[in-house]
N, C-alpha and C positions, 0 to 999 in steps of 0.2 A: 912764770907762770899762767896757766889756760887757766880764764876764768869763764865759767856755761853759764848762763841765766837757763833752767830750763822754761819759763813759765809766769814771762815777764807782764802776761795782760791780767794779771791775777794783783799785780797792784795798781793797774790804768796806766793808761795814755799818755794821760796828762802831771806825770808825774817824774821827776828830772830824773837820772839813774847816772850825774853826774861826778857822783862820790863816789860810784862802782868806773866810773871809766875812768877816772882819773889813776886808778890803781894802776891800769896796764894790760891789754891781753883780752879784754871783755867780750866775748861776745852773747848773745841776746837774742832769744825765740822764744813769739811771743807765745805760743803752747808748744808743749809736744807729746803726740802720741809714743803711743804704747811700741808702733811696730820703728818709730822716730831712735828708741831714747839708745841704744846700744853705738848708731853712731855716731850722734852729738858727743854724747861722754867718755868717749873711746881713750881723747887724748887729754882731758880737762884733771889738772892738778886740785879745781876748785870748783866744786858745783854747789848754786846756787837755788833754791826750790822753795816754792812754796808747797805745792798739794802732789806734785809725783811722785811716785812711790818708787822709793829705793831699798829696794830688799839684799838680800843674796846674792844673787844672779846678775843684777845692776849693777854692785858694787863689786864682784871680782870682771863686766868687761869694763870698768872702766881703772886698768892698769895703771895709770898715774895717780890716781887721783889720793889725796890730802886730808882735806878737807870739805866737809857737805854743810853747807851754811842753808838754814832754813828761814824763809822770811816770814816767819808766825812765831808763832810762843809755844803752839803743840808737836814732838815729835813722832807721832805715833807716825807719820809716813815713809821711816828711817827704819833700818834695822837699827836700831842701835848698836847690840850689843855685838854683832858682825863688826860691822864697824870699828867698835874696840877694840876688838880680838886680828883685826888687819889694820891697826896701830892711825885709825882714818878720824882725824877728831869730825866733833859734832855741835854744831854751834846753835843756839838760833835765841831771838830777839822776847822781849820782854816787855813792862812795863811804858811800850808803844801805843795803846790803844785803852787806857783808861779815861780819859775826859770824854772820849768820841764815843765809849761803849757807854758812860754815862749816863751822858747828852739823850742818846738817842733812848737807853730806859724812861728817860721821864716823857720823852717826845712820845713815845709809842704808850707808855700807860694813861697820859691825862688824852691824847688822843681818844684811848677808848674811853673813859669813867667821863669825861665830857661831853659825849659822842658827836665829835669836831662833826666828822664826814658827814651826817644827819644833819644838822646845823650846819652846813655848809651848801650843802644840796638845796637843804629848803628856800634860805634863801634867793640861791643862781635859780628856782627851779619858778620862779616870780611866787610860789606863797605867798612869802610873807608880806610882798606887797599889797596884797591883797585881802590881809588881815586886819582884824577890825583893833589889835589893843598892839604896841609897842614891840609886844615883848612874841615869847615865843614855847610851851610847854607838852608840848610833845615827844620831849626826853628829859629827863630829872637829874644831875647828877649830885651828891655829895662831897663834901669837901675831903681832902687830906688830913685837914687838920685837928689833932683828937683822932685818927685812924691808928692799930696794930698795925705797923709795917714789919713782915717776916723776910729777915735777905737769908739766902741759903748760899753763904761761900762766904766766909771774911775775911779774903782778900785784899788786894789794895785795887778791885775793883768792885768789889762788894762794899768795902771799908767808904767809898766814896759816893755809894748809893748812900748808904745809912746816913753820911753826912747832911746832905739833898732829903734825902726822905725828915730830919732834922729840921732842917728847916723850912720845911712842906707844915711842922708842926706836928706830923706821926712821933708815934710810939714805937722804937726800933727795937726788936730783937734781932738776933743770929744766930743760927742751927751754921755747926762748922763741918762737916761734910771731913774733914782731915779728922778730927780731934781736936789739932793740932792750936790752932787760935783758941788766943785768948783778950779780949776787948777789957778793956778796962770802964767803958762808959755805954755799953751796949749789954743787958741780960742773953747770958746764952739757955739756949731751949735743948729739949730733944725736937727730931721733927715734930711727931706726934704733936709736941706741944704747940709747936710755931706753926701748923698748919690748921690746926683747930682753932686758936686764938687770932689770927693774923687778916687780915681783910685787903691785904694787899703781899703775896710771896711772891719775891723779884730773886730769882735763878741766878749765881756768878759763881760756879763752881765749874773743876773739870771734868771732862768723860775718864774715869775709871770703876777698877774694879767697885767702890765705896759707891760711885754714886749711876752705875748704870741700870737704868726703870726705878731710878730713886722714887720717881713722882706716876705712880700707876690708879690704873680705878681703887683703890683701896686706898690710897694716899689722897685722892683727889675726892674722893665720901670722907672723906672726915674736914671736909674746909668747908669755908661758910655757903650758905650760894649767894649769897653776895658778896665773897669774895671773886681777888681777880688774880689772874697767873702772872707771870714775865717771863718768860726764858730770854735769856740773853747769853747764858754757858756753852754748852752743846744741847746737840740735838736729843743724844742718844737718851740724857738726863730721863726727859719727859716717855712715858709711855703714849706714840703719838694715835694712834688705836682709841685708847684709851679719853685722852684727852677730846677728841672727835668726839666719843659718845658720850662726856657729862657735857661737852658744851650745848646739843641735843635733846639733853634728857638737862639740864633747867641744875647742874649740881652744884654751879660756876657761872659768879656772873657775868663770864667774860676771859678769855688771854692774848694776851700779847707776846707772838711769835717769832725770833732774826732767823733760830737755829734750826737745824735739821737732819734726821738722823743719818742720809741721803740727799744732798745738793749737786748739783739742783733741784726741785720735785720734783716728782712723777707729777704726771700731772692726772694717773689715780688714786694722788695722796690720800686718805683722808682730813684732813685740816680741807682741801678744795671740794671737798662734800656735804660738805655742814651747813644744814637747814638756816641752823642761825646763824646766818654771816656780819651778821651788825655786829657779832656777841665777840668775834675773832677779828683779828686786825696783826697780817701777817706781812714780814718782809725780806728779802732777798741775803741775811747773809750781810748785811752792811753796819751794823752794828758801832762797828772795829775800826769803820770806811774810814773817817773825816782827814781830808786830804792835809791836812798838818798828821795825822796820825804814818797815812801810806809813806808823808816823809817821812822821818824816823823812823821806818822800816828798811830804809833804805839807807839812811847816815847809819845808823845803827849796825845792819849787816857790812856796811864798807870799816865797820872799825871794827865788826868782831875778825874781818881779814888781814885788818893795818897788823891788827895786835899776832895776827896769829902770824903772816911774816917776820910780824918781828922777835917772833917769840923760835925759829928755823936757825940752825944752826948759819 
């Protein structure tokens, strides 16, 4: 069966595709533009995609299609309902990036609240070498121990973030965006309660009808002026205009953002126009992408294909 990987560059050229190549019949494209898509998928029995959109016209164009594999957890780029109507299976990958996202969450948080960029520049600029004392108090920071740490989204990633925050000595609470998760070790709060009391608000939820624009200007106004916001979930959860405004108005102490409503980030995005740039850490949707996590994506995708092929008559 012909297997076509439409956007392998989204996995990174340093990651081996050997588990997929071992299946046979694999054709790999680094990226696929809309005008290239129909020709590339017309004879594909299996399509592998990360971000390439497959709606009804594209699915109809792939006349041999039996399986769509998504090298990510989200399936929003696929018309899953139409695929089901046509008897085409859709498989994603889950739980491959938990440790990567947790690590990046705390890397960004600690860089933000400990002012790492500022202190690094202070030393490298030569200013420290002329100091009259052995240290420097141009920025001050507080400990996470004893602080209130609010997690939005208590799934696998949120739970691991909660555990690490607890190890720092923070007092963890959470808001379940689905209303389904009940954790035995952490108190569940309403969103307004969590926002009012948390020193850190860390988002690890999917984007859906319940979370779209969840953190708007009114929500940001509920937060402490000393609090920081972390978004490692999806860009659309946070109103980006509102957050940029809140940062420049000093409504909150800062934010660390890895995800955006439109990616890559437009060059006129409000985050790039904030005046208080030292209060904002921006990373290019990399939290998921440790070397190990990307290797797992390939392995899990190959396993999805193997399982599908084994199920066929």
